[in-house]
FISEPA-851654 format. One record per atom (N, C-alpha, C): residue in three letters; x, y, z; atom name. Coordinates in steps of 0.02 Angstrom, whole numbers, padded with zeros to 5 digits. Layout:
   aa       u       v       w  at
  ALA       X       Y       Z  CA
...
***
This chain:
   aa       u       v       w  at
  MET   08560  -00960  -00084   N
  MET   08507  -00970  -00056  CA
  MET   08430  -00936  -00092   C
  GLN   08398  -00974  -00108   N
  GLN   08329  -00937  -00176  CA
  GLN   08310  -00869  -00145   C
  SER   08301  -00826  -00181   N
  SER   08248  -00776  -00184  CA
  SER   08196  -00791  -00148   C
  ASP   08164  -00730  -00113   N
  ASP   08093  -00750  -00095  CA
  ASP   08053  -00764  -00168   C
  GLU   08064  -00719  -00216   N
  GLU   08027  -00723  -00274  CA
  GLU   08021  -00802  -00321   C
  GLN   08084  -00806  -00295   N
  GLN   08084  -00882  -00349  CA
  GLN   08060  -00942  -00284   C
  GLU   08069  -00934  -00232   N
  GLU   08018  -00990  -00186  CA
  GLU   07951  -01002  -00194   C
  ILE   07904  -00935  -00209   N
  ILE   07863  -00905  -00229  CA
  ILE   07830  -00950  -00305   C
  ARG   07867  -00942  -00351   N
  ARG   07872  -00959  -00391  CA
  ARG   07840  -01050  -00406   C
  ASP   07928  -01059  -00380   N
  ASP   07929  -01147  -00327  CA
  ASP   07864  -01177  -00316   C
  LEU   07820  -01126  -00288   N
  LEU   07758  -01162  -00228  CA
  LEU   07685  -01149  -00288   C
  VAL   07703  -01114  -00345   N
  VAL   07656  -01119  -00402  CA
  VAL   07670  -01181  -00414   C
  SER   07722  -01198  -00433   N
  SER   07744  -01251  -00478  CA
  SER   07727  -01323  -00434   C
  THR   07756  -01317  -00380   N
  THR   07715  -01376  -00342  CA
  THR   07656  -01391  -00349   C
  TRP   07626  -01333  -00319   N
  TRP   07554  -01340  -00345  CA
  TRP   07512  -01370  -00388   C
  LEU   07538  -01341  -00455   N
  LEU   07523  -01375  -00515  CA
  LEU   07523  -01458  -00535   C
  GLU   07599  -01473  -00508   N
  GLU   07624  -01536  -00524  CA
  GLU   07560  -01567  -00484   C
  ALA   07581  -01565  -00424   N
  ALA   07531  -01595  -00335  CA
  ALA   07454  -01618  -00377   C
  THR   07437  -01555  -00407   N
  THR   07371  -01551  -00411  CA
  THR   07357  -01606  -00481   C
  LYS   07389  -01587  -00533   N
  LYS   07390  -01636  -00605  CA
  LYS   07420  -01726  -00550   C
  ALA   07447  -01717  -00522   N
  ALA   07470  -01795  -00504  CA
  ALA   07406  -01817  -00446   C
  GLY   07350  -01759  -00430   N
  GLY   07319  -01797  -00387  CA
  GLY   07328  -01795  -00307   C
  ASP   07378  -01774  -00308   N
  ASP   07417  -01767  -00215  CA
  ASP   07398  -01714  -00197   C
  THR   07334  -01726  -00138   N
  THR   07275  -01675  -00120  CA
  THR   07326  -01650  -00074   C
  GLU   07375  -01700  -00016   N
  GLU   07396  -01693   00036  CA
  GLU   07457  -01640   00004   C
  ARG   07485  -01668  -00024   N
  ARG   07551  -01619  -00042  CA
  ARG   07527  -01526  -00049   C
  VAL   07479  -01552  -00088   N
  VAL   07445  -01464  -00104  CA
  VAL   07422  -01411  -00036   C
  LEU   07387  -01496   00000   N
  LEU   07400  -01432   00084  CA
  LEU   07447  -01429   00111   C
  GLU   07491  -01440   00107   N
  GLU   07570  -01419   00151  CA
  GLU   07589  -01355   00095   C
  LEU   07567  -01340   00057   N
  LEU   07557  -01266   00028  CA
  LEU   07518  -01221   00054   C
  MET   07471  -01222   00094   N
  MET   07408  -01182   00137  CA
  MET   07424  -01155   00204   C
  ALA   07397  -01111   00208   N
  ALA   07413  -01098   00278  CA
  ALA   07376  -01107   00314   C
  GLU   07346  -01152   00394   N
  GLU   07311  -01152   00412  CA
  GLU   07244  -01148   00417   C
  ASP   07221  -01058   00430   N
  ASP   07182  -01009   00414  CA
  ASP   07181  -00977   00334   C
  VAL   07192  -01030   00287   N
  VAL   07163  -01005   00219  CA
  VAL   07117  -00998   00216   C
  VAL   07114  -00956   00142   N
  VAL   07034  -00929   00137  CA
  VAL   07068  -00938   00046   C
  PHE   06987  -00962   00006   N
  PHE   06969  -00951  -00051  CA
  PHE   06909  -00923  -00048   C
  LEU   06912  -00876  -00124   N
  LEU   06856  -00832  -00125  CA
  LEU   06851  -00859  -00214   C
  VAL   06799  -00871  -00214   N
  VAL   06770  -00909  -00281  CA
  VAL   06717  -00868  -00297   C
  ALA   06707  -00842  -00385   N
  ALA   06636  -00794  -00395  CA
  ALA   06562  -00819  -00371   C
  GLY   06537  -00819  -00323   N
  GLY   06469  -00843  -00345  CA
  GLY   06464  -00895  -00280   C
  GLU   06522  -00897  -00240   N
  GLU   06517  -00975  -00178  CA
  GLU   06534  -00957  -00130   C
  PRO   06525  -01000  -00059   N
  PRO   06520  -00945  -00001  CA
  PRO   06618  -00938   00007   C
  PRO   06657  -00927   00051   N
  PRO   06711  -00913   00059  CA
  PRO   06740  -00984   00081   C
  MET   06774  -01020   00048   N
  MET   06822  -01079   00087  CA
  MET   06868  -01080   00140   C
  VAL   06843  -01101   00213   N
  VAL   06910  -01074   00242  CA
  VAL   06908  -01133   00288   C
  GLY   06994  -01118   00281   N
  GLY   07018  -01189   00320  CA
  GLY   07051  -01255   00256   C
  LYS   07106  -01278   00298   N
  LYS   07116  -01328   00238  CA
  LYS   07055  -01392   00217   C
  THR   07016  -01381   00274   N
  THR   06974  -01453   00258  CA
  THR   06938  -01435   00214   C
  PRO   06896  -01405   00214   N
  PRO   06842  -01364   00142  CA
  PRO   06869  -01385   00092   C
  TYR   06929  -01362   00074   N
  TYR   06970  -01405   00005  CA
  TYR   06995  -01465  -00027   C
  LYS   06997  -01483   00063   N
  LYS   07018  -01561   00062  CA
  LYS   06962  -01592   00023   C
  GLU   06913  -01567   00066   N
  GLU   06828  -01613   00028  CA
  GLU   06813  -01596  -00028   C
  ALA   06830  -01552  -00048   N
  ALA   06819  -01506  -00138  CA
  ALA   06871  -01555  -00184   C
  ALA   06927  -01581  -00148   N
  ALA   06971  -01599  -00199  CA
  ALA   06962  -01684  -00200   C
  GLN   06912  -01698  -00145   N
  GLN   06935  -01783  -00156  CA
  GLN   06868  -01800  -00205   C
  PRO   06869  -01845  -00249   N
  PRO   06822  -01889  -00304  CA
  PRO   06762  -01903  -00245   C
  HIS   06700  -01907  -00274   N
  HIS   06638  -01937  -00230  CA
  HIS   06666  -02019  -00257   C
  PRO   06649  -02047  -00197   N
  PRO   06678  -02133  -00189  CA
  PRO   06667  -02171  -00252   C
  ASP   06611  -02160  -00306   N
  ASP   06582  -02195  -00336  CA
  ASP   06598  -02156  -00416   C
  GLN   06634  -02107  -00390   N
  GLN   06655  -02057  -00465  CA
  GLN   06736  -02090  -00456   C
  PRO   06764  -02086  -00530   N
  PRO   06834  -02101  -00550  CA
  PRO   06853  -02035  -00527   C
  VAL   06917  -02041  -00524   N
  VAL   06969  -01975  -00522  CA
  VAL   06978  -01925  -00583   C
  PRO   06960  -01857  -00581   N
  PRO   06971  -01852  -00645  CA
  PRO   07047  -01808  -00664   C
  ASP   07061  -01780  -00751   N
  ASP   07111  -01762  -00750  CA
  ASP   07116  -01699  -00736   C
  ILE   07175  -01649  -00715   N
  ILE   07166  -01609  -00702  CA
  ILE   07229  -01564  -00723   C
  ASP   07239  -01523  -00769   N
  ASP   07293  -01489  -00803  CA
  ASP   07284  -01404  -00802   C
  GLY   07339  -01387  -00766   N
  GLY   07348  -01316  -00764  CA
  GLY   07405  -01269  -00774   C
  ILE   07388  -01215  -00804   N
  ILE   07440  -01158  -00797  CA
  ILE   07445  -01093  -00797   C
  SER   07497  -01095  -00772   N
  SER   07480  -01019  -00726  CA
  SER   07541  -00984  -00770   C
  GLU   07527  -00914  -00747   N
  GLU   07572  -00856  -00788  CA
  GLU   07586  -00823  -00724   C
  ILE   07628  -00787  -00702   N
  ILE   07634  -00734  -00648  CA
  ILE   07650  -00687  -00675   C
  GLN   07600  -00649  -00662   N
  GLN   07594  -00574  -00695  CA
  GLN   07637  -00529  -00642   C
  GLU   07627  -00544  -00557   N
  GLU   07682  -00472  -00516  CA
  GLU   07695  -00521  -00451   C
  ILE   07732  -00522  -00437   N
  ILE   07738  -00544  -00374  CA
  ILE   07765  -00489  -00317   C
  LYS   07757  -00457  -00268   N
  LYS   07780  -00414  -00241  CA
  LYS   07803  -00441  -00171   C
  VAL   07853  -00452  -00149   N
  VAL   07890  -00481  -00060  CA
  VAL   07869  -00410  -00019   C
  LEU   07823  -00411   00033   N
  LEU   07841  -00362   00088  CA
  LEU   07855  -00407   00144   C
  GLY   07913  -00418   00158   N
  GLY   07948  -00443   00231  CA
  GLY   07918  -00496   00222   C
  ASP   07881  -00552   00279   N
  ASP   07843  -00598   00283  CA
  ASP   07774  -00618   00244   C
  TRP   07767  -00567   00210   N
  TRP   07709  -00571   00180  CA
  TRP   07747  -00564   00083   C
  ALA   07667  -00568   00051   N
  ALA   07683  -00554  -00024  CA
  ALA   07598  -00556  -00049   C
  TYR   07612  -00530  -00100   N
  TYR   07543  -00539  -00159  CA
  TYR   07570  -00568  -00220   C
  MET   07516  -00597  -00255   N
  MET   07563  -00631  -00316  CA
  MET   07489  -00621  -00381   C
  TRP   07497  -00596  -00405   N
  TRP   07442  -00601  -00476  CA
  TRP   07448  -00630  -00548   C
  THR   07424  -00681  -00552   N
  THR   07426  -00746  -00599  CA
  THR   07375  -00721  -00633   C
  GLU   07391  -00755  -00717   N
  GLU   07344  -00777  -00777  CA
  GLU   07311  -00842  -00753   C
  MET   07281  -00902  -00776   N
  MET   07289  -00966  -00763  CA
  MET   07213  -00982  -00838   C
  GLU   07256  -01065  -00817   N
  GLU   07194  -01094  -00870  CA
  GLU   07183  -01158  -00848   C
  VAL   07154  -01174  -00842   N
  VAL   07161  -01239  -00779  CA
  VAL   07078  -01274  -00828   C
  LYS   07090  -01365  -00848   N
  LYS   07051  -01396  -00877  CA
  LYS   07034  -01468  -00807   C
  VAL   06987  -01480  -00844   N
  VAL   06976  -01539  -00787  CA
  VAL   06921  -01582  -00845   C
  THR   06943  -01629  -00839   N
  THR   06923  -01688  -00892  CA
  THR   06906  -01754  -00829   C
  PRO   06836  -01779  -00835   N
  PRO   06830  -01841  -00806  CA
  PRO   06827  -01875  -00842   C
  PRO   06841  -01954  -00815   N
  PRO   06859  -02019  -00851  CA
  PRO   06794  -01997  -00913   C
  GLY   06802  -02019  -00988   N
  GLY   06753  -02028  -01015  CA
  GLY   06720  -01968  -01021   C
  GLY   06706  -01915  -01010   N
  GLY   06676  -01861  -00991  CA
  GLY   06711  -01805  -01039   C
  GLN   06678  -01747  -01026   N
  GLN   06696  -01683  -01081  CA
  GLN   06742  -01637  -01023   C
  THR   06795  -01629  -01075   N
  THR   06844  -01568  -01018  CA
  THR   06802  -01514  -01011   C
  VAL   06815  -01453  -00977   N
  VAL   06795  -01408  -00939  CA
  VAL   06854  -01375  -00952   C
  LYS   06837  -01304  -00980   N
  LYS   06905  -01276  -00972  CA
  LYS   06888  -01188  -00934   C
  ARG   06940  -01176  -00898   N
  ARG   06917  -01110  -00821  CA
  ARG   06990  -01079  -00865   C
  VAL   06964  -01007  -00857   N
  VAL   07018  -00959  -00876  CA
  VAL   07009  -00910  -00848   C
  GLY   07070  -00858  -00821   N
  GLY   07044  -00796  -00781  CA
  GLY   07113  -00784  -00740   C
  HIS   07108  -00753  -00707   N
  HIS   07153  -00733  -00652  CA
  HIS   07156  -00732  -00581   C
  THR   07179  -00742  -00546   N
  THR   07192  -00764  -00461  CA
  THR   07241  -00682  -00441   C
  LEU   07203  -00690  -00376   N
  LEU   07262  -00636  -00348  CA
  LEU   07269  -00664  -00256   C
  SER   07313  -00703  -00261   N
  SER   07353  -00729  -00196  CA
  SER   07392  -00686  -00131   C
  ILE   07363  -00698  -00073   N
  ILE   07425  -00677  -00042  CA
  ILE   07452  -00729   00021   C
  LEU   07522  -00725   00007   N
  LEU   07549  -00776   00041  CA
  LEU   07603  -00746   00092   C
  HIS   07601  -00801   00160   N
  HIS   07641  -00772   00217  CA
  HIS   07692  -00815   00211   C
  LYS   07750  -00797   00251   N
  LYS   07808  -00858   00272  CA
  LYS   07790  -00889   00325   C
  GLU   07809  -00947   00341   N
  GLU   07774  -00964   00401  CA
  GLU   07849  -01029   00404   C
  ASN   07870  -01035   00474   N
  ASN   07919  -01087   00471  CA
  ASN   07971  -01078   00426   C
  GLY   07981  -01032   00392   N
  GLY   08040  -01018   00328  CA
  GLY   08020  -01060   00271   C
  LYS   07949  -01060   00257   N
  LYS   07908  -01089   00167  CA
  LYS   07851  -01036   00188   C
  TRP   07878  -01014   00121   N
  TRP   07789  -00979   00109  CA
  TRP   07744  -01004   00078   C
  VAL   07661  -00991   00113   N
  VAL   07614  -01023   00090  CA
  VAL   07585  -00996   00095   C
  ILE   07516  -01016   00039   N
  ILE   07452  -00964   00042  CA
  ILE   07412  -00930   00077   C
  ALA   07386  -00891   00086   N
  ALA   07361  -00864   00152  CA
  ALA   07281  -00852   00117   C
  ARG   07275  -00816   00069   N
  ARG   07211  -00796   00049  CA
  ARG   07225  -00791  -00015   C
  ASP   07162  -00827  -00043   N
  ASP   07176  -00829  -00147  CA
  ASP   07097  -00790  -00172   C
  ALA   07099  -00764  -00215   N
  ALA   07046  -00751  -00254  CA
  ALA   07049  -00770  -00334   C
  ASN   06993  -00820  -00334   N
  ASN   07002  -00847  -00400  CA
  ASN   06935  -00845  -00442   C
  MET   06948  -00788  -00506   N
  MET   06916  -00756  -00550  CA
  MET   06936  -00800  -00607   C
  LEU   06930  -00861  -00604   N
  LEU   06928  -00912  -00660  CA
  LEU   06850  -00906  -00693   C
  VAL   06847  -00921  -00744   N
  VAL   06765  -00927  -00753  CA
  VAL   06758  -00986  -00830   C
  PRO   06724  -01022  -00841   N
  PRO   06719  -01055  -00887  CA
  PRO   06723  -01062  -00958   C
  VAL   06776  -01080  -00996   N
  VAL   06760  -01050  -01079  CA
  VAL   06737  -01105  -01156   C
  THR   06713  -01123  -01179   N
  THR   06710  -01130  -01239  CA
  THR   06788  -01142  -01286   C
  GLU   06782  -01195  -01289   N
  GLU   06855  -01210  -01310  CA
  GLU   06817  -01231  -01425   C
  GLY   06846  -01209  -01445   N
  GLY   06836  -01218  -01519  CA
  GLY   06821  -01152  -01561   C
***
């Protein structure tokens, strides 16, 4: 049987792989129904629907290439709840466009639901950086 910490690490890997593949439905499976995402300068994103809407490209725009690296700094499991601090780098490249790179930290609260870990709350503190 896998440890809770390993299951959480696997969740992060699955999230990154599914995001890169454009598999929004798989990413949504990794979230609690009442998930909340906090991003500086933006109103809270509450629930899966706003995330799904934000992840979908506009119909007249091609799908961007998204690639991310997450280095987990800390995981603490407290029964059916856990928190995780990560250091991340995400690159978004629209077809024929310029890559936007964001780096920083996230702090996530996870909850074990029906035997699997899901993201319940996430504070994303990534900021754009210039490469070069």
